[in-house]
Every structure is written in C-alpha cells, then in structure tokens.
C-alpha positions as CSV (number, residue, x, y, z in Angstrom):
1,M,102.2,87.6,92.9
2,T,98.8,89.2,94.1
3,S,95.6,88.7,91.9
4,H,95.4,92.3,90.9
5,A,98.7,93.8,89.2
6,E,96.5,97.0,88.7
7,F,96.2,97.9,92.4
8,G,98.7,100.2,93.4
9,E,99.8,103.5,95.4
10,R,96.5,105.3,94.9
11,T,93.9,102.4,95.3
12,P,91.2,102.9,97.9
13,G,91.2,100.5,100.4
14,S,87.5,100.7,100.2
15,E,87.6,99.3,96.6
16,V,89.9,96.6,97.7
17,A,87.3,95.4,100.4
18,K,84.8,95.2,97.5
19,V,86.8,93.1,95.2
20,F,87.5,90.6,98.0
21,G,84.5,91.0,99.7
22,D,83.9,87.2,99.5
23,H,87.0,86.7,101.6
24,I,85.4,89.1,104.4
25,R,81.9,87.9,104.7
26,G,81.6,85.8,107.6
27,K,84.8,86.2,108.9
28,T,86.1,87.1,112.6
29,I,88.3,89.7,112.3
30,L,90.5,91.6,115.0
31,V,92.1,95.0,114.3
32,T,94.5,96.7,116.7
33,G,95.1,100.4,116.9
34,V,92.1,101.8,115.9
35,S,91.3,105.7,116.5
36,P,89.7,108.4,114.4
37,K,91.4,109.6,111.1
38,G,93.9,106.5,111.3
39,I,94.4,103.7,109.0
40,G,93.0,101.3,111.5
41,A,89.6,103.2,111.4
42,S,89.7,103.1,107.9
43,T,90.8,99.5,107.7
44,A,87.8,98.7,110.1
45,L,85.4,100.7,107.9
46,A,86.5,99.1,104.8
47,L,86.0,95.3,106.4
48,A,82.7,96.3,108.1
49,S,81.2,97.2,104.7
50,Q,81.9,93.5,103.6
51,Q,79.4,91.9,106.5
52,P,82.4,90.1,108.9
53,A,80.6,87.8,111.3
54,M,82.4,89.8,114.1
55,L,84.7,92.7,114.0
56,I,86.9,93.2,116.9
57,L,88.5,96.4,117.6
58,A,91.4,96.7,120.2
59,S,92.9,99.9,120.9
60,R,94.3,101.9,123.9
61,T,92.0,104.8,124.1
62,P,88.5,104.0,124.9
63,S,87.1,107.5,123.7
64,K,88.7,107.1,120.4
65,V,87.9,103.6,119.7
66,D,84.2,104.2,120.8
67,E,84.2,107.0,118.1
68,V,84.9,104.6,115.4
69,G,82.6,102.0,116.6
70,R,79.7,104.4,116.3
71,Q,81.0,105.6,112.9
72,I,80.8,101.8,111.8
73,L,77.5,101.4,113.4
74,A,76.1,104.2,111.7
75,E,77.3,103.1,108.3
76,H,76.8,99.5,108.7
77,P,74.4,98.9,111.5
78,T,74.3,95.1,111.3
79,T,77.7,94.7,112.1
80,R,78.3,92.8,115.3
81,L,81.3,95.0,116.8
82,E,83.3,94.1,119.9
83,I,86.0,96.4,121.4
84,V,88.5,95.2,123.9
85,P,90.9,97.7,125.7
86,L,94.4,97.0,124.5
87,D,97.7,98.8,125.2
88,L,100.4,97.2,123.3
89,G,103.1,98.9,125.7
90,S,101.8,96.6,128.5
91,Q,102.4,93.2,128.8
92,Q,99.8,93.0,131.7
93,S,97.2,94.8,129.2
94,V,98.2,92.5,126.3
95,R,97.3,89.7,128.2
96,A,94.3,90.8,129.6
97,A,93.1,91.8,125.9
98,A,94.0,88.2,124.7
99,T,91.8,86.8,127.6
100,S,88.9,89.0,126.9
101,I,89.2,88.1,123.0
102,A,89.1,84.5,124.0
103,Q,85.8,84.8,125.6
104,L,84.4,86.5,122.6
105,T,85.0,83.8,120.1
106,P,86.5,80.4,119.9
107,H,88.1,81.3,116.5
108,L,89.8,84.1,114.6
109,D,90.3,84.5,110.8
110,L,92.2,87.6,110.6
111,L,94.5,89.1,112.8
112,I,95.6,92.6,111.9
113,N,98.5,94.2,114.0
114,N,98.1,98.0,113.1
115,A,98.9,99.4,116.2
116,G,102.1,101.5,116.6
117,V,103.8,104.3,118.0
118,V,106.4,107.0,117.1
119,V,108.2,108.8,119.7
120,T,111.1,111.2,119.6
121,S,112.2,111.1,123.0
122,R,112.9,108.1,125.6
123,H,110.2,106.4,126.9
124,A,110.1,102.8,128.5
125,T,107.1,100.1,128.9
126,P,106.3,99.2,132.4
127,E,108.6,96.1,131.8
128,G,111.8,98.5,131.2
129,I,111.8,98.2,127.3
130,E,112.4,100.8,125.1
131,Q,109.1,102.0,124.1
132,Q,108.9,101.8,120.3
133,F,110.3,98.5,120.7
134,G,108.4,97.4,123.3
135,T,104.9,98.4,121.7
136,N,105.7,98.0,118.0
137,H,107.3,94.6,118.2
138,I,107.0,92.9,121.7
139,G,103.4,93.9,122.2
140,P,102.2,92.4,118.9
141,F,104.4,89.5,119.3
142,L,103.0,88.3,122.7
143,L,99.4,88.9,121.6
144,T,99.6,87.0,118.2
145,N,101.3,84.3,120.1
146,L,98.5,84.3,122.9
147,L,95.9,84.3,120.1
148,L,97.4,81.6,117.8
149,P,94.9,78.9,119.5
150,L,92.0,80.9,118.1
151,L,93.8,81.2,114.7
152,R,94.5,77.4,114.7
153,A,91.1,76.9,115.3
154,A,89.7,79.0,112.5
155,A,92.6,77.4,110.2
156,R,91.2,73.8,111.2
157,A,87.5,74.5,110.6
158,P,86.2,72.0,108.2
159,S,85.0,75.0,105.8
160,A,88.3,76.7,106.3
161,V,90.6,77.4,102.9
162,P,94.2,77.0,103.5
163,G,96.1,80.1,103.8
164,A,93.1,82.2,104.3
165,T,93.5,82.5,108.0
166,R,96.3,85.2,108.4
167,V,98.3,87.3,110.6
168,V,99.0,90.8,109.1
169,S,101.4,92.9,110.6
170,L,102.2,96.5,109.6
171,S,105.7,97.6,109.1
172,S,107.4,100.8,107.7
173,A,110.0,101.6,104.6
174,G,111.9,103.0,107.6
175,H,112.8,99.6,108.6
176,R,115.9,100.0,106.2
177,L,117.2,102.5,108.5
178,S,118.4,100.0,111.1
179,P,118.6,96.1,111.6
180,I,117.8,94.9,115.2
181,R,120.5,96.1,117.8
182,F,120.8,93.0,119.4
183,S,123.4,94.4,121.8
184,D,121.6,97.1,122.6
185,Y,117.9,96.9,121.7
186,N,117.0,99.3,124.4
187,F,119.3,102.0,122.6
188,A,121.3,102.7,125.8
189,P,123.1,103.8,123.5
190,R,126.4,102.1,123.4
191,E,128.7,100.6,120.5
192,V,127.3,97.6,118.6
193,P,128.8,95.1,115.9
194,P,128.8,97.0,112.4
195,E,126.1,94.4,111.2
196,E,123.7,95.8,114.2
197,D,124.2,99.5,113.6
198,H,122.0,101.8,111.9
199,F,122.2,103.2,108.4
200,R,124.8,106.0,107.9
201,P,124.9,108.7,107.6
202,L,121.7,110.0,108.6
203,A,121.2,113.6,108.1
204,G,119.1,116.7,109.6
205,A,116.2,115.8,111.5
206,F,116.9,112.2,111.2
207,A,120.2,112.4,112.9
208,K,119.2,114.4,116.0
209,C,119.5,112.9,119.3
210,T,118.2,113.8,122.7
211,P,120.8,114.9,125.2
212,D,120.9,111.4,126.5
213,G,121.7,110.0,123.0
214,Y,118.0,108.8,122.1
215,N,117.5,108.7,118.5
216,G,113.6,108.3,117.8
217,I,114.4,107.8,114.1
218,V,116.6,104.8,114.4
219,T,114.8,103.0,117.3
220,Y,111.2,103.1,115.4
221,A,113.3,101.7,112.4
222,Q,114.6,98.9,114.4
223,S,111.0,98.1,115.7
224,K,109.6,98.0,111.9
225,T,112.5,95.7,111.1
226,A,111.4,93.2,114.1
227,N,107.9,93.5,112.4
228,I,109.1,92.1,109.2
229,L,111.4,89.6,110.9
230,F,108.2,88.3,113.2
231,T,106.5,87.8,110.1
232,L,109.1,85.6,109.0
233,S,109.3,83.6,111.9
234,L,105.4,83.0,111.6
235,Q,105.6,81.9,108.1
236,R,108.4,79.5,108.9
237,G,106.8,78.2,112.0
238,L,103.1,78.1,110.7
239,A,103.9,76.3,107.2
240,G,101.4,73.5,106.8
241,E,98.7,74.7,109.2
242,G,97.0,76.7,107.0
243,I,97.9,80.0,108.5
244,T,99.7,82.7,106.7
245,A,101.7,85.8,107.5
246,Y,102.5,89.0,105.6
247,S,103.9,92.5,106.5
248,L,103.8,95.7,104.6
249,H,104.6,99.4,104.3
250,P,101.0,101.1,104.0
251,G,102.9,104.3,102.7
252,S,103.1,107.9,103.7
253,I,99.6,109.1,105.2
254,E,99.2,111.9,107.4
255,T,97.8,110.5,110.7
256,E,97.7,110.8,114.5
257,L,101.1,108.6,114.3
258,S,103.0,111.7,113.5
259,R,101.7,113.6,116.5
260,N,105.0,113.8,118.9
261,Q,107.2,114.8,116.0
262,D,108.5,118.7,115.6
263,E,108.2,120.9,112.9
264,E,111.6,120.1,111.5
265,L,111.2,116.3,111.3
266,N,107.8,116.8,109.6
267,A,109.5,118.9,107.3
268,Q,112.4,116.4,106.4
269,F,109.6,113.6,106.1
270,S,107.8,115.7,103.7
271,K,110.8,116.0,101.3
272,V,111.1,112.3,101.3
273,A,107.5,111.1,100.7
274,L,106.6,111.6,96.9
275,Y,102.9,111.1,97.5
276,W,100.8,111.3,100.6
277,K,98.0,108.9,100.8
278,T,94.5,109.4,102.2
279,V,93.5,107.2,104.9
280,D,91.3,105.1,102.4
281,E,94.4,104.6,100.2
282,G,96.5,103.9,103.1
283,C,94.5,100.6,104.3
284,S,94.7,99.4,100.7
285,T,97.8,97.1,100.9
286,T,96.4,96.1,104.6
287,L,93.5,94.8,102.9
288,V,95.6,92.8,100.2
289,A,97.9,91.3,102.5
290,A,94.5,90.2,104.6
291,T,92.3,89.3,101.7
292,D,93.7,88.6,98.6
293,P,93.3,84.7,97.6
294,A,96.3,84.7,95.7
295,L,98.3,85.0,98.8
296,N,97.1,81.6,100.4
297,D,100.2,80.3,99.3
298,I,103.0,82.3,100.6
299,N,105.0,83.8,97.8
300,G,106.5,86.8,99.4
301,L,107.0,88.5,102.7
302,Y,106.4,92.4,102.5
303,L,104.1,94.4,100.2
304,V,104.2,97.9,99.3
305,D,101.5,99.7,97.4
306,C,99.5,96.4,97.0
307,Q,102.2,94.6,95.6
308,F,105.1,92.4,96.8
309,K,108.6,94.0,97.1
310,D,111.7,93.0,98.9
311,P,112.5,94.1,102.4
312,A,115.9,95.2,103.1
313,P,118.5,92.0,103.7
314,H,118.6,92.6,107.5
315,A,114.7,92.3,107.5
316,S,114.7,88.9,105.8
317,D,117.5,87.0,107.3
318,P,116.3,83.9,108.8
319,V,119.2,84.0,111.4
320,S,118.1,87.5,112.6
321,A,114.5,86.3,113.0
322,E,115.5,83.5,115.0
323,R,117.9,85.6,117.3
324,L,114.7,88.0,117.5
325,W,112.2,85.1,118.6
326,K,114.5,84.3,121.1
327,L,115.1,87.6,122.6
328,S,111.1,88.4,122.3
329,E,110.5,85.1,124.5
330,E,112.8,86.3,127.3
331,L,111.7,89.8,127.3
332,V,108.2,88.1,127.6
333,G,109.0,85.8,129.8
334,Q,107.3,83.0,128.0
335,K,108.2,80.5,125.0
336,F,106.2,79.8,122.0
337,D,107.2,76.6,120.3
338,F,105.4,76.1,117.2
339,T,106.0,72.3,117.5
340,A,104.6,71.9,120.8
341,T,101.6,73.7,120.0
342,A,100.7,72.9,116.5
C-alpha cells in the first residue's frame, strides 16, 4: 500500500512533492524526456520545488529542455540543474548520455524513465529496431543498466534508507492491448503464437494499419508492456540491494506525445478516457512511485492514480520478463548480470 490512500486521479503532483519533500531534498535525480507542456516538465518542476541536491534533465531536443530549464531556474533559482542530451532511439546517444551523467555525479538516488514516443507509421531506430519498442523500452533498458553503478553507489551510502533509491518507469494502460511479440517484436507483421498476439478485436482507429501492415497502437502497447516487465526484472534482480523499481500509468493527459495522431485516432482516445488530467495531475503518480516512503518495501509493481493496481497478466509474468531481458541484451549487444555486478 501507499501511505496516502486519499491521493488519486485529481491529486496535483505539486502537492505530492510537498508531502514527500523530505524524501526529495538533498537527492540527486535524473528525469528523461523533458519538454514544455509535458509531464516530464511538470515532474521536474515539482521536484525542483523541494530542493534536490542536483536535478539532471536528459532529453532529445535542446531547445525544448532548455526552455524547461529556464522555467525551473526562474521559479527555483537555487536549483543545481544539469542538462544532458539524450535520444533514447539511438543506442550511441544513450551510451554517451550515461557517460556524461557519470561525469556529473558519482551517485544517483532517483532515475525517472519518463521519455517515450507514439508513432502511427513505421520507423526504425539506427539499429533497425521498430521505433516504439526501440525508444520506449530498449533505450531505457540500456540507460538504466549503464547507470546501475550510480544507483548502487547511492543505495550503499552510509545515510541511505533501504528502498529509497529507485527506478521509476512510465508505462501506460495501453499495455493491456498487447504482450511482447517475441516472434515478431519488429512487427513485420507475421503470424505469432496466440499468447504473443494482441488483444482482439481492435476497433475503429485502433485497428487501422498502414499499407505495409504496421499498427502503431499495437506496437505502442507492446513497448508499454515491456516497461512493466523490465520493472519486474529490476525488482527481482535488485532485491536486497536497497534499490526498488516501479512502473505506472500516468493517466490521460493532453501533451505533445499525441502530436503524430490523426483526428480520427484522437477522437477515439477521447471516448475511452473518462477524465483528462492536467500536466500537474499527470505527474502525481510518478512522484508517488519515486518518493513515497511506504514503497521502500516492494509491495506492488504498477501504479495508477497514485495507488497500486494489477497490470495485465502478460505484463507481470516472470517468464516473459526473463525472455524480454535476454532479448534486450541481444539487441544492445551487452549482458547485464545482476549477480556479476552486485
């Protein structure tokens, strides 16, 4: 359980940050995917309000993250703010960013994997991986593993509270639409076993495919399932090291994430979302996952509206989590063995 059962769908993130301010002050925190009017920006602003030791913003577009940085310093001028270029769709960029972050700090208390993309037509990363799977999962998988030495350093500090060092990864309720298509993770598409196939029937704009058979909703859902399975692997692999991990659905929020969606798709999303959050409300679940001391002891995997909720069974299956870990290692060309680096 969380410590505040009253927190919910309409709780502002700024309020959560104030309540848990003692668990933000003095921390070194990294937030990925920060741009104006997005929940990455609202997350960063809420954190900055509580005097972290260092706030690192890692994002792809310099002009956008710089704008957020200026806003943070205007409202909280004493914040030690660092900006690192990061394109999660490029493994080369991820590795360069991890090196830059390690040069800024010897430890990292909180890693918030906020960044993500939504596309409706086929694109690939430089490594040839379907863009949503490559950017939303493979990029954070590589970044998190490369930063584990910094997280371990924070967790081993004499003053560290076990479980307060955390990795928080943003998923989506959309994960329920698709498990990992291990036989076709690039969505060729080709026939896959029933247990790997997406939820049927998809209707309306959700079912639309491009002429080459690409369905952006299914591939997005797969990447969001991957976020939860990755979190499960981190929980299992880091148990006993003082590091916890959580995934979450931030809610339905009008941000630039939907900029590539056409009017028909936006209209269908508007029908399935009962309430559209502000960006301040949209970052509240992230902040609960990152700072609530009740979560120091792992008692859940996935949060919605500031409280724990069970994800789809295919997103909490330890066998699938292990298969995904091995596939991810193959795709980044590097093995990350918890026991070898503990």
